[in-house]
PAPADREN-351451 format. One record per residue (C-alpha): x, y negated, z; residue in three letters. Coordinates in nm, 2 decimals. Example, Ala and Ser with C-alpha at 12.3 -4.5 7.8 and 13.67 -1.06 7.14 Angstrom:
<nodes>
<node><x>1.23</x><y>0.45</y><z>0.78</z><type>ALA</type></node>
<node><x>1.37</x><y>0.11</y><z>0.71</z><type>SER</type></node>
</nodes>
This chain:
<nodes>
<node><x>-0.74</x><y>0.56</y><z>1.35</z><type>MET</type></node>
<node><x>-0.75</x><y>0.21</y><z>1.50</z><type>SER</type></node>
<node><x>-1.07</x><y>0.02</y><z>1.42</z><type>SER</type></node>
<node><x>-0.86</x><y>-0.25</y><z>1.26</z><type>ARG</type></node>
<node><x>-0.61</x><y>-0.04</y><z>1.07</z><type>PHE</type></node>
<node><x>-0.76</x><y>0.06</y><z>0.75</z><type>ILE</type></node>
<node><x>-0.54</x><y>0.21</y><z>0.48</z><type>ASP</type></node>
<node><x>-0.79</x><y>0.31</y><z>0.21</z><type>ARG</type></node>
<node><x>-1.09</x><y>0.12</y><z>0.07</z><type>VAL</type></node>
<node><x>-1.30</x><y>0.11</y><z>-0.25</z><type>ILE</type></node>
<node><x>-1.42</x><y>-0.23</y><z>-0.38</z><type>VAL</type></node>
<node><x>-1.61</x><y>-0.34</y><z>-0.69</z><type>GLN</type></node>
<node><x>-1.43</x><y>-0.61</y><z>-0.89</z><type>VAL</type></node>
<node><x>-1.59</x><y>-0.83</y><z>-1.16</z><type>LYS</type></node>
<node><x>-1.41</x><y>-1.08</y><z>-1.37</z><type>ALA</type></node>
<node><x>-1.58</x><y>-1.40</y><z>-1.49</z><type>GLY</type></node>
<node><x>-1.78</x><y>-1.40</y><z>-1.81</z><type>ASP</type></node>
<node><x>-1.67</x><y>-1.62</y><z>-2.09</z><type>GLY</type></node>
<node><x>-1.87</x><y>-1.93</y><z>-2.16</z><type>GLY</type></node>
<node><x>-2.08</x><y>-1.96</y><z>-2.48</z><type>ASP</type></node>
<node><x>-1.97</x><y>-2.18</y><z>-2.77</z><type>GLY</type></node>
<node><x>-2.18</x><y>-2.49</y><z>-2.84</z><type>CYS</type></node>
<node><x>-2.38</x><y>-2.59</y><z>-3.14</z><type>VAL</type></node>
<node><x>-2.36</x><y>-2.97</y><z>-3.18</z><type>ALA</type></node>
<node><x>-2.32</x><y>-3.24</y><z>-3.45</z><type>PHE</type></node>
<node><x>-2.16</x><y>-3.58</y><z>-3.47</z><type>ARG</type></node>
<node><x>-2.42</x><y>-3.85</y><z>-3.42</z><type>ARG</type></node>
<node><x>-2.21</x><y>-4.17</y><z>-3.46</z><type>GLU</type></node>
<node><x>-2.36</x><y>-4.49</y><z>-3.60</z><type>LYS</type></node>
<node><x>-2.31</x><y>-4.52</y><z>-3.97</z><type>TYR</type></node>
<node><x>-2.24</x><y>-4.15</y><z>-4.00</z><type>VAL</type></node>
<node><x>-2.58</x><y>-4.01</y><z>-4.09</z><type>PRO</type></node>
<node><x>-2.45</x><y>-3.66</y><z>-4.19</z><type>ARG</type></node>
<node><x>-2.20</x><y>-3.60</y><z>-3.91</z><type>GLY</type></node>
<node><x>-2.01</x><y>-3.27</y><z>-3.91</z><type>GLY</type></node>
<node><x>-2.02</x><y>-2.99</y><z>-3.65</z><type>PRO</type></node>
<node><x>-1.88</x><y>-3.09</y><z>-3.31</z><type>ALA</type></node>
<node><x>-1.96</x><y>-2.79</y><z>-3.09</z><type>GLY</type></node>
<node><x>-1.68</x><y>-2.70</y><z>-2.85</z><type>GLY</type></node>
<node><x>-1.56</x><y>-2.35</y><z>-2.75</z><type>ASP</type></node>
<node><x>-1.67</x><y>-2.19</y><z>-2.42</z><type>GLY</type></node>
<node><x>-1.41</x><y>-2.15</y><z>-2.15</z><type>GLY</type></node>
<node><x>-1.26</x><y>-1.81</y><z>-2.07</z><type>ASP</type></node>
<node><x>-1.38</x><y>-1.63</y><z>-1.75</z><type>GLY</type></node>
<node><x>-1.15</x><y>-1.60</y><z>-1.45</z><type>GLY</type></node>
<node><x>-0.96</x><y>-1.28</y><z>-1.37</z><type>SER</type></node>
<node><x>-0.94</x><y>-1.09</y><z>-1.05</z><type>VAL</type></node>
<node><x>-0.58</x><y>-1.07</y><z>-0.94</z><type>ILE</type></node>
<node><x>-0.42</x><y>-0.89</y><z>-0.65</z><type>LEU</type></node>
<node><x>-0.12</x><y>-1.05</y><z>-0.49</z><type>LYS</type></node>
<node><x>0.11</x><y>-0.91</y><z>-0.22</z><type>VAL</type></node>
<node><x>0.11</x><y>-1.11</y><z>0.11</z><type>ASP</type></node>
<node><x>0.39</x><y>-1.01</y><z>0.35</z><type>PRO</type></node>
<node><x>0.17</x><y>-1.13</y><z>0.64</z><type>GLY</type></node>
<node><x>-0.08</x><y>-0.84</y><z>0.59</z><type>MET</type></node>
<node><x>-0.05</x><y>-0.48</y><z>0.72</z><type>ASN</type></node>
<node><x>-0.40</x><y>-0.34</y><z>0.68</z><type>THR</type></node>
<node><x>-0.69</x><y>-0.33</y><z>0.43</z><type>LEU</type></node>
<node><x>-0.93</x><y>-0.40</y><z>0.72</z><type>TYR</type></node>
<node><x>-1.07</x><y>-0.73</y><z>0.57</z><type>ASP</type></node>
<node><x>-1.19</x><y>-0.55</y><z>0.26</z><type>PHE</type></node>
<node><x>-1.46</x><y>-0.38</y><z>0.47</z><type>ARG</type></node>
<node><x>-1.64</x><y>-0.72</y><z>0.47</z><type>PHE</type></node>
<node><x>-1.56</x><y>-0.79</y><z>0.10</z><type>ARG</type></node>
<node><x>-1.68</x><y>-0.49</y><z>-0.09</z><type>PRO</type></node>
<node><x>-1.75</x><y>-0.70</y><z>-0.40</z><type>TYR</type></node>
<node><x>-1.50</x><y>-0.94</y><z>-0.55</z><type>LEU</type></node>
<node><x>-1.60</x><y>-1.17</y><z>-0.83</z><type>ARG</type></node>
<node><x>-1.41</x><y>-1.44</y><z>-1.03</z><type>ALA</type></node>
<node><x>-1.58</x><y>-1.75</y><z>-1.17</z><type>LYS</type></node>
<node><x>-1.75</x><y>-1.76</y><z>-1.51</z><type>ASN</type></node>
<node><x>-1.62</x><y>-1.99</y><z>-1.78</z><type>GLY</type></node>
<node><x>-1.83</x><y>-2.29</y><z>-1.86</z><type>ARG</type></node>
<node><x>-2.02</x><y>-2.33</y><z>-2.19</z><type>ASN</type></node>
<node><x>-1.87</x><y>-2.55</y><z>-2.46</z><type>GLY</type></node>
<node><x>-2.01</x><y>-2.90</y><z>-2.51</z><type>GLN</type></node>
<node><x>-2.06</x><y>-3.16</y><z>-2.79</z><type>GLY</type></node>
<node><x>-1.79</x><y>-3.39</y><z>-2.91</z><type>ASP</type></node>
<node><x>-1.56</x><y>-3.09</y><z>-2.95</z><type>MET</type></node>
<node><x>-1.53</x><y>-3.05</y><z>-2.57</z><type>LYS</type></node>
<node><x>-1.43</x><y>-2.71</y><z>-2.46</z><type>ALA</type></node>
<node><x>-1.58</x><y>-2.55</y><z>-2.16</z><type>GLY</type></node>
<node><x>-1.37</x><y>-2.53</y><z>-1.84</z><type>LYS</type></node>
<node><x>-1.20</x><y>-2.20</y><z>-1.77</z><type>LYS</type></node>
<node><x>-1.34</x><y>-2.00</y><z>-1.48</z><type>GLY</type></node>
<node><x>-1.12</x><y>-2.00</y><z>-1.17</z><type>ASP</type></node>
<node><x>-0.92</x><y>-1.68</y><z>-1.11</z><type>ASP</type></node>
<node><x>-0.98</x><y>-1.49</y><z>-0.79</z><type>LEU</type></node>
<node><x>-0.65</x><y>-1.43</y><z>-0.61</z><type>ILE</type></node>
<node><x>-0.69</x><y>-1.15</y><z>-0.36</z><type>VAL</type></node>
<node><x>-0.42</x><y>-1.09</y><z>-0.10</z><type>LYS</type></node>
<node><x>-0.31</x><y>-0.73</y><z>-0.02</z><type>VAL</type></node>
<node><x>-0.04</x><y>-0.59</y><z>0.20</z><type>PRO</type></node>
<node><x>0.30</x><y>-0.48</y><z>0.07</z><type>PRO</type></node>
<node><x>0.28</x><y>-0.11</y><z>-0.03</z><type>GLY</type></node>
<node><x>-0.07</x><y>-0.12</y><z>-0.18</z><type>THR</type></node>
<node><x>-0.14</x><y>0.12</y><z>-0.47</z><type>THR</type></node>
<node><x>-0.43</x><y>0.04</y><z>-0.69</z><type>VAL</type></node>
<node><x>-0.63</x><y>0.30</y><z>-0.89</z><type>ARG</type></node>
<node><x>-0.94</x><y>0.31</y><z>-1.09</z><type>ASP</type></node>
<node><x>-1.18</x><y>0.47</y><z>-0.85</z><type>ALA</type></node>
<node><x>-1.37</x><y>0.65</y><z>-1.13</z><type>ASP</type></node>
<node><x>-1.09</x><y>0.78</y><z>-1.34</z><type>THR</type></node>
<node><x>-0.80</x><y>0.80</y><z>-1.09</z><type>GLY</type></node>
<node><x>-0.57</x><y>0.60</y><z>-1.33</z><type>GLU</type></node>
<node><x>-0.29</x><y>0.42</y><z>-1.15</z><type>LEU</type></node>
<node><x>-0.33</x><y>0.05</y><z>-1.22</z><type>LEU</type></node>
<node><x>-0.06</x><y>-0.10</y><z>-1.00</z><type>ALA</type></node>
<node><x>0.19</x><y>-0.02</y><z>-0.72</z><type>ASP</type></node>
<node><x>0.24</x><y>-0.35</y><z>-0.53</z><type>LEU</type></node>
<node><x>0.55</x><y>-0.34</y><z>-0.32</z><type>VAL</type></node>
<node><x>0.75</x><y>-0.66</y><z>-0.36</z><type>GLU</type></node>
<node><x>0.64</x><y>-0.98</y><z>-0.19</z><type>VAL</type></node>
<node><x>0.46</x><y>-1.20</y><z>-0.44</z><type>GLY</type></node>
<node><x>0.40</x><y>-0.91</y><z>-0.69</z><type>ALA</type></node>
<node><x>0.07</x><y>-0.95</y><z>-0.88</z><type>GLU</type></node>
<node><x>-0.17</x><y>-0.73</y><z>-1.08</z><type>ALA</type></node>
<node><x>-0.47</x><y>-0.82</y><z>-1.29</z><type>VAL</type></node>
<node><x>-0.73</x><y>-0.56</y><z>-1.20</z><type>VAL</type></node>
<node><x>-1.02</x><y>-0.72</y><z>-1.40</z><type>ALA</type></node>
<node><x>-0.96</x><y>-0.95</y><z>-1.69</z><type>ARG</type></node>
<node><x>-1.18</x><y>-1.25</y><z>-1.76</z><type>GLY</type></node>
<node><x>-1.40</x><y>-1.25</y><z>-2.07</z><type>GLY</type></node>
<node><x>-1.31</x><y>-1.47</y><z>-2.37</z><type>ARG</type></node>
<node><x>-1.50</x><y>-1.79</y><z>-2.43</z><type>GLY</type></node>
<node><x>-1.72</x><y>-1.80</y><z>-2.74</z><type>GLY</type></node>
<node><x>-1.64</x><y>-2.03</y><z>-3.04</z><type>ARG</type></node>
<node><x>-1.85</x><y>-2.34</y><z>-3.10</z><type>GLY</type></node>
<node><x>-2.00</x><y>-2.42</y><z>-3.44</z><type>ASN</type></node>
<node><x>-1.71</x><y>-2.64</y><z>-3.53</z><type>ALA</type></node>
<node><x>-1.51</x><y>-2.33</y><z>-3.58</z><type>ARG</type></node>
<node><x>-1.74</x><y>-2.20</y><z>-3.85</z><type>PHE</type></node>
<node><x>-1.74</x><y>-2.49</y><z>-4.09</z><type>ALA</type></node>
<node><x>-1.65</x><y>-2.40</y><z>-4.45</z><type>THR</type></node>
<node><x>-1.65</x><y>-2.59</y><z>-4.77</z><type>PRO</type></node>
<node><x>-1.98</x><y>-2.42</y><z>-4.86</z><type>SER</type></node>
<node><x>-2.13</x><y>-2.46</y><z>-4.51</z><type>ASP</type></node>
<node><x>-2.04</x><y>-2.80</y><z>-4.36</z><type>ARG</type></node>
<node><x>-2.31</x><y>-2.80</y><z>-4.10</z><type>ALA</type></node>
<node><x>-2.31</x><y>-2.44</y><z>-3.95</z><type>PRO</type></node>
<node><x>-2.54</x><y>-2.36</y><z>-3.67</z><type>ARG</type></node>
<node><x>-2.35</x><y>-2.05</y><z>-3.59</z><type>LYS</type></node>
<node><x>-2.17</x><y>-2.00</y><z>-3.26</z><type>TYR</type></node>
<node><x>-2.04</x><y>-1.72</y><z>-3.04</z><type>GLU</type></node>
<node><x>-2.15</x><y>-1.61</y><z>-2.70</z><type>GLU</type></node>
<node><x>-1.88</x><y>-1.55</y><z>-2.44</z><type>GLY</type></node>
<node><x>-1.77</x><y>-1.20</y><z>-2.38</z><type>SER</type></node>
<node><x>-1.84</x><y>-1.04</y><z>-2.04</z><type>PRO</type></node>
<node><x>-1.56</x><y>-1.00</y><z>-1.79</z><type>GLY</type></node>
<node><x>-1.42</x><y>-0.66</y><z>-1.70</z><type>GLU</type></node>
<node><x>-1.59</x><y>-0.48</y><z>-1.41</z><type>GLU</type></node>
<node><x>-1.47</x><y>-0.17</y><z>-1.24</z><type>ARG</type></node>
<node><x>-1.44</x><y>0.00</y><z>-0.90</z><type>ARG</type></node>
<node><x>-1.09</x><y>0.02</y><z>-0.77</z><type>ILE</type></node>
<node><x>-0.94</x><y>0.21</y><z>-0.48</z><type>GLU</type></node>
<node><x>-0.68</x><y>0.04</y><z>-0.27</z><type>LEU</type></node>
<node><x>-0.45</x><y>0.26</y><z>-0.07</z><type>GLU</type></node>
<node><x>-0.18</x><y>0.14</y><z>0.17</z><type>LEU</type></node>
<node><x>0.14</x><y>0.33</y><z>0.20</z><type>ARG</type></node>
<node><x>0.39</x><y>0.20</y><z>0.46</z><type>SER</type></node>
<node><x>0.72</x><y>0.07</y><z>0.33</z><type>ILE</type></node>
<node><x>1.01</x><y>0.19</y><z>0.54</z><type>ALA</type></node>
<node><x>1.36</x><y>0.35</y><z>0.49</z><type>ASP</type></node>
<node><x>1.30</x><y>0.62</y><z>0.75</z><type>VAL</type></node>
<node><x>0.99</x><y>0.81</y><z>0.85</z><type>GLY</type></node>
<node><x>0.97</x><y>0.98</y><z>1.19</z><type>LEU</type></node>
<node><x>0.78</x><y>1.31</y><z>1.17</z><type>VAL</type></node>
<node><x>0.69</x><y>1.56</y><z>1.44</z><type>GLY</type></node>
<node><x>0.42</x><y>1.72</y><z>1.65</z><type>PHE</type></node>
<node><x>0.20</x><y>1.50</y><z>1.87</z><type>PRO</type></node>
<node><x>0.38</x><y>1.39</y><z>2.18</z><type>ASN</type></node>
<node><x>0.73</x><y>1.48</y><z>2.05</z><type>ALA</type></node>
<node><x>0.84</x><y>1.14</y><z>2.17</z><type>GLY</type></node>
<node><x>0.84</x><y>0.95</y><z>1.84</z><type>LYS</type></node>
<node><x>0.69</x><y>0.63</y><z>1.97</z><type>SER</type></node>
<node><x>0.93</x><y>0.62</y><z>2.26</z><type>THR</type></node>
<node><x>1.21</x><y>0.68</y><z>2.02</z><type>LEU</type></node>
<node><x>1.10</x><y>0.40</y><z>1.79</z><type>LEU</type></node>
<node><x>1.10</x><y>0.16</y><z>2.09</z><type>ARG</type></node>
<node><x>1.44</x><y>0.28</y><z>2.19</z><type>ALA</type></node>
<node><x>1.60</x><y>0.21</y><z>1.85</z><type>ILE</type></node>
<node><x>1.41</x><y>-0.09</y><z>1.72</z><type>SER</type></node>
<node><x>1.21</x><y>-0.40</y><z>1.80</z><type>ASN</type></node>
<node><x>0.87</x><y>-0.22</y><z>1.77</z><type>ALA</type></node>
<node><x>0.64</x><y>-0.18</y><z>2.07</z><type>VAL</type></node>
<node><x>0.40</x><y>0.11</y><z>1.99</z><type>PRO</type></node>
<node><x>0.18</x><y>0.25</y><z>2.26</z><type>GLU</type></node>
<node><x>0.34</x><y>0.52</y><z>2.46</z><type>VAL</type></node>
<node><x>0.16</x><y>0.76</y><z>2.69</z><type>ALA</type></node>
<node><x>0.20</x><y>1.12</y><z>2.82</z><type>PRO</type></node>
<node><x>-0.08</x><y>1.27</y><z>2.60</z><type>TYR</type></node>
<node><x>-0.11</x><y>1.38</y><z>2.24</z><type>PRO</type></node>
<node><x>-0.21</x><y>1.16</y><z>1.96</z><type>PHE</type></node>
<node><x>-0.12</x><y>0.83</y><z>2.13</z><type>THR</type></node>
<node><x>-0.02</x><y>0.70</y><z>1.79</z><type>THR</type></node>
<node><x>-0.31</x><y>0.68</y><z>1.55</z><type>LEU</type></node>
<node><x>-0.17</x><y>0.43</y><z>1.31</z><type>THR</type></node>
<node><x>0.18</x><y>0.40</y><z>1.16</z><type>PRO</type></node>
<node><x>0.41</x><y>0.16</y><z>1.34</z><type>HIS</type></node>
<node><x>0.71</x><y>-0.01</y><z>1.18</z><type>LEU</type></node>
<node><x>1.03</x><y>-0.11</y><z>1.36</z><type>GLY</type></node>
<node><x>1.35</x><y>-0.28</y><z>1.24</z><type>VAL</type></node>
<node><x>1.67</x><y>-0.11</y><z>1.35</z><type>VAL</type></node>
<node><x>1.97</x><y>-0.35</y><z>1.35</z><type>GLU</type></node>
<node><x>2.34</x><y>-0.28</y><z>1.41</z><type>LYS</type></node>
<node><x>2.60</x><y>-0.53</y><z>1.31</z><type>GLY</type></node>
<node><x>2.51</x><y>-0.65</y><z>0.96</z><type>LEU</type></node>
<node><x>2.31</x><y>-0.34</y><z>0.88</z><type>GLU</type></node>
<node><x>1.93</x><y>-0.34</y><z>0.90</z><type>LYS</type></node>
<node><x>1.68</x><y>-0.06</y><z>0.82</z><type>ILE</type></node>
<node><x>1.31</x><y>-0.01</y><z>0.87</z><type>VAL</type></node>
<node><x>1.17</x><y>0.29</y><z>1.05</z><type>VAL</type></node>
<node><x>0.81</x><y>0.41</y><z>1.05</z><type>ALA</type></node>
<node><x>0.65</x><y>0.61</y><z>1.33</z><type>ASP</type></node>
<node><x>0.40</x><y>0.84</y><z>1.16</z><type>ILE</type></node>
<node><x>0.11</x><y>0.98</y><z>1.37</z><type>PRO</type></node>
<node><x>0.18</x><y>1.33</y><z>1.50</z><type>GLY</type></node>
<node><x>0.12</x><y>1.61</y><z>1.26</z><type>LEU</type></node>
<node><x>-0.05</x><y>1.94</y><z>1.32</z><type>ILE</type></node>
<node><x>-0.05</x><y>2.27</y><z>1.14</z><type>GLU</type></node>
<node><x>-0.26</x><y>2.23</y><z>0.82</z><type>GLY</type></node>
<node><x>-0.17</x><y>1.86</y><z>0.78</z><type>ALA</type></node>
<node><x>-0.07</x><y>1.90</y><z>0.42</z><type>SER</type></node>
<node><x>-0.42</x><y>2.03</y><z>0.34</z><type>GLU</type></node>
<node><x>-0.58</x><y>1.73</y><z>0.52</z><type>GLY</type></node>
<node><x>-0.63</x><y>1.89</y><z>0.86</z><type>ARG</type></node>
<node><x>-0.63</x><y>1.64</y><z>1.15</z><type>GLY</type></node>
<node><x>-0.62</x><y>1.35</y><z>0.90</z><type>LEU</type></node>
<node><x>-0.30</x><y>1.50</y><z>0.76</z><type>GLY</type></node>
<node><x>-0.32</x><y>1.33</y><z>0.42</z><type>HIS</type></node>
<node><x>-0.41</x><y>1.00</y><z>0.59</z><type>GLU</type></node>
<node><x>-0.08</x><y>1.02</y><z>0.78</z><type>PHE</type></node>
<node><x>0.16</x><y>1.18</y><z>0.53</z><type>LEU</type></node>
<node><x>0.11</x><y>0.92</y><z>0.26</z><type>ARG</type></node>
<node><x>0.29</x><y>0.67</y><z>0.48</z><type>HIS</type></node>
<node><x>0.62</x><y>0.86</y><z>0.44</z><type>ILE</type></node>
<node><x>0.61</x><y>0.89</y><z>0.07</z><type>GLU</type></node>
<node><x>0.81</x><y>0.57</y><z>0.02</z><type>ARG</type></node>
<node><x>1.08</x><y>0.65</y><z>0.27</z><type>THR</type></node>
<node><x>1.42</x><y>0.78</y><z>0.16</z><type>SER</type></node>
<node><x>1.50</x><y>0.96</y><z>0.49</z><type>VAL</type></node>
<node><x>1.29</x><y>1.18</y><z>0.71</z><type>LEU</type></node>
<node><x>1.38</x><y>1.22</y><z>1.08</z><type>LEU</type></node>
<node><x>1.23</x><y>1.52</y><z>1.24</z><type>TYR</type></node>
<node><x>1.17</x><y>1.48</y><z>1.61</z><type>VAL</type></node>
<node><x>1.14</x><y>1.79</y><z>1.82</z><type>VAL</type></node>
<node><x>1.04</x><y>1.81</y><z>2.19</z><type>ASP</type></node>
<node><x>1.31</x><y>2.03</y><z>2.36</z><type>ALA</type></node>
<node><x>1.13</x><y>2.03</y><z>2.69</z><type>ALA</type></node>
<node><x>0.77</x><y>2.10</y><z>2.60</z><type>GLY</type></node>
<node><x>0.60</x><y>2.34</y><z>2.83</z><type>ILE</type></node>
<node><x>0.48</x><y>2.65</y><z>2.64</z><type>GLY</type></node>
<node><x>0.62</x><y>2.52</y><z>2.31</z><type>SER</type></node>
<node><x>0.90</x><y>2.66</y><z>2.09</z><type>ASP</type></node>
<node><x>1.12</x><y>2.38</y><z>1.94</z><type>PRO</type></node>
<node><x>1.23</x><y>2.60</y><z>1.65</z><type>VAL</type></node>
<node><x>0.87</x><y>2.70</y><z>1.56</z><type>SER</type></node>
<node><x>0.76</x><y>2.34</y><z>1.60</z><type>ASP</type></node>
<node><x>1.03</x><y>2.22</y><z>1.36</z><type>PHE</type></node>
<node><x>0.96</x><y>2.49</y><z>1.10</z><type>LEU</type></node>
<node><x>0.59</x><y>2.42</y><z>1.11</z><type>THR</type></node>
<node><x>0.63</x><y>2.04</y><z>1.07</z><type>VAL</type></node>
<node><x>0.88</x><y>2.08</y><z>0.79</z><type>ARG</type></node>
<node><x>0.66</x><y>2.32</y><z>0.61</z><type>ARG</type></node>
<node><x>0.36</x><y>2.08</y><z>0.62</z><type>GLU</type></node>
<node><x>0.58</x><y>1.79</y><z>0.50</z><type>VAL</type></node>
<node><x>0.73</x><y>1.98</y><z>0.21</z><type>MET</type></node>
<node><x>0.39</x><y>2.11</y><z>0.11</z><type>ALA</type></node>
<node><x>0.24</x><y>1.76</y><z>0.08</z><type>TYR</type></node>
<node><x>0.42</x><y>1.66</y><z>-0.24</z><type>SER</type></node>
<node><x>0.72</x><y>1.72</y><z>-0.45</z><type>GLU</type></node>
<node><x>0.87</x><y>1.38</y><z>-0.36</z><type>THR</type></node>
<node><x>0.93</x><y>1.51</y><z>0.00</z><type>MET</type></node>
<node><x>1.19</x><y>1.75</y><z>-0.12</z><type>LYS</type></node>
<node><x>1.40</x><y>1.47</y><z>-0.26</z><type>GLU</type></node>
<node><x>1.45</x><y>1.29</y><z>0.07</z><type>LYS</type></node>
<node><x>1.74</x><y>1.31</y><z>0.31</z><type>LYS</type></node>
<node><x>1.67</x><y>1.49</y><z>0.63</z><type>ASN</type></node>
<node><x>1.79</x><y>1.46</y><z>0.99</z><type>LEU</type></node>
<node><x>1.68</x><y>1.63</y><z>1.31</z><type>LEU</type></node>
<node><x>1.66</x><y>1.47</y><z>1.66</z><type>ALA</type></node>
<node><x>1.62</x><y>1.71</y><z>1.95</z><type>ILE</type></node>
<node><x>1.45</x><y>1.48</y><z>2.20</z><type>ASN</type></node>
<node><x>1.39</x><y>1.49</y><z>2.58</z><type>LYS</type></node>
<node><x>1.72</x><y>1.66</y><z>2.66</z><type>ILE</type></node>
<node><x>1.71</x><y>1.51</y><z>3.00</z><type>ASP</type></node>
<node><x>1.41</x><y>1.73</y><z>3.09</z><type>LEU</type></node>
<node><x>1.55</x><y>2.06</y><z>2.98</z><type>VAL</type></node>
<node><x>1.62</x><y>2.31</y><z>3.26</z><type>GLU</type></node>
<node><x>1.83</x><y>2.50</y><z>3.30</z><type>PRO</type></node>
<node><x>2.10</x><y>2.32</y><z>3.10</z><type>LYS</type></node>
<node><x>2.21</x><y>2.64</y><z>2.93</z><type>GLU</type></node>
<node><x>1.88</x><y>2.65</y><z>2.75</z><type>ARG</type></node>
<node><x>1.96</x><y>2.33</y><z>2.57</z><type>LEU</type></node>
<node><x>2.27</x><y>2.49</y><z>2.41</z><type>ALA</type></node>
<node><x>2.05</x><y>2.78</y><z>2.29</z><type>GLU</type></node>
<node><x>1.79</x><y>2.54</y><z>2.15</z><type>ILE</type></node>
<node><x>2.06</x><y>2.34</y><z>1.97</z><type>GLU</type></node>
<node><x>2.22</x><y>2.65</y><z>1.82</z><type>ASP</type></node>
<node><x>1.89</x><y>2.79</y><z>1.70</z><type>SER</type></node>
<node><x>1.78</x><y>2.47</y><z>1.54</z><type>LEU</type></node>
<node><x>2.12</x><y>2.41</y><z>1.37</z><type>ARG</type></node>
<node><x>2.10</x><y>2.76</y><z>1.22</z><type>SER</type></node>
<node><x>1.76</x><y>2.70</y><z>1.06</z><type>VAL</type></node>
<node><x>1.75</x><y>2.33</y><z>0.99</z><type>ALA</type></node>
<node><x>2.07</x><y>2.30</y><z>0.78</z><type>LYS</type></node>
<node><x>2.08</x><y>1.92</y><z>0.84</z><type>MET</type></node>
<node><x>2.25</x><y>1.68</y><z>1.07</z><type>PRO</type></node>
<node><x>2.13</x><y>1.74</y><z>1.43</z><type>VAL</type></node>
<node><x>2.13</x><y>1.49</y><z>1.72</z><type>TYR</type></node>
<node><x>2.07</x><y>1.55</y><z>2.09</z><type>LEU</type></node>
<node><x>1.89</x><y>1.26</y><z>2.23</z><type>ILE</type></node>
<node><x>1.67</x><y>1.13</y><z>2.51</z><type>SER</type></node>
<node><x>1.46</x><y>0.84</y><z>2.39</z><type>ALA</type></node>
<node><x>1.37</x><y>0.77</y><z>2.76</z><type>LEU</type></node>
<node><x>1.73</x><y>0.75</y><z>2.90</z><type>THR</type></node>
<node><x>1.91</x><y>0.64</y><z>2.58</z><type>GLY</type></node>
<node><x>2.14</x><y>0.94</y><z>2.57</z><type>ASP</type></node>
<node><x>2.26</x><y>0.99</y><z>2.21</z><type>GLY</type></node>
<node><x>2.07</x><y>0.70</y><z>2.07</z><type>ILE</type></node>
<node><x>2.38</x><y>0.51</y><z>1.94</z><type>GLY</type></node>
<node><x>2.50</x><y>0.81</y><z>1.75</z><type>GLU</type></node>
<node><x>2.15</x><y>0.87</y><z>1.60</z><type>LEU</type></node>
<node><x>2.13</x><y>0.50</y><z>1.48</z><type>ILE</type></node>
<node><x>2.47</x><y>0.54</y><z>1.31</z><type>ASP</type></node>
<node><x>2.35</x><y>0.86</y><z>1.14</z><type>GLY</type></node>
<node><x>2.02</x><y>0.69</y><z>1.02</z><type>LEU</type></node>
<node><x>2.20</x><y>0.39</y><z>0.88</z><type>ILE</type></node>
<node><x>2.46</x><y>0.61</y><z>0.71</z><type>GLN</type></node>
<node><x>2.18</x><y>0.83</y><z>0.56</z><type>ALA</type></node>
<node><x>1.99</x><y>0.52</y><z>0.43</z><type>VAL</type></node>
<node><x>2.28</x><y>0.33</y><z>0.30</z><type>LYS</type></node>
<node><x>2.49</x><y>0.63</y><z>0.18</z><type>GLY</type></node>
</nodes>
């Protein structure tokens, strides 16, 4: 993956400790036996994650492995409460899931812009001696220490937010297709694994707008983690539509076998994949020779895919308009 695209990190978070309560007494002139006047300690600050739409990677956390909020201040005399510790607001990209790194418990799924989650709660400030005065003890020296703030290890995992996920073998033409249908500009080159990070593109037609994600090329065994399979497949978990992209002109490849292998890996990854709508794009039709072979490929794929099939050339633009209509209909329908 790109050196700057990081989609999983573990960080230590520590909320601020609460301040101690104060033991103090009134010492005004003409009041020789003043009552207790110790103030409460301030609460510790919390560690709060907040979605920032300007972020698309967890890269910055490589340099921030430990996040700590401020402690609360101790209470003071004259019934003055200690200042609350400042919360630590940490920005994360949309689509960040948060788990307890030790138990695996899901703490938050941060999708919407501005969404927040408290991942470590600040400790409570202790009570000062003024709180412990009673008719039988009017000058208590009792006070409370502040409680410690929560501390835990959390795992942040980024899952791209898109309506459509493009899936297929390396070099099936997904990056070229994304450029052809959207405003995205992923790297395109004639060799496998050009795409090593997910790319998002916005497809617009009239008043309709959908987001499409180009997922790095899958290989056989991806659902078991081979070839970073799990790292890639998680980015299509949020999509509602999967568009399989098959290379119709690949030398030495079988489009039907390619499709079946990719679909098997996707479906084996998680149960949620089986709930998504599916479409199939037979790409690079401009390179298929002889032309009769294209009809054979189309018939074979239609018979096994059981889903809408589109014949396209991402390079020349053939069939792209019809495919866009089909994607919008699948997302909005």
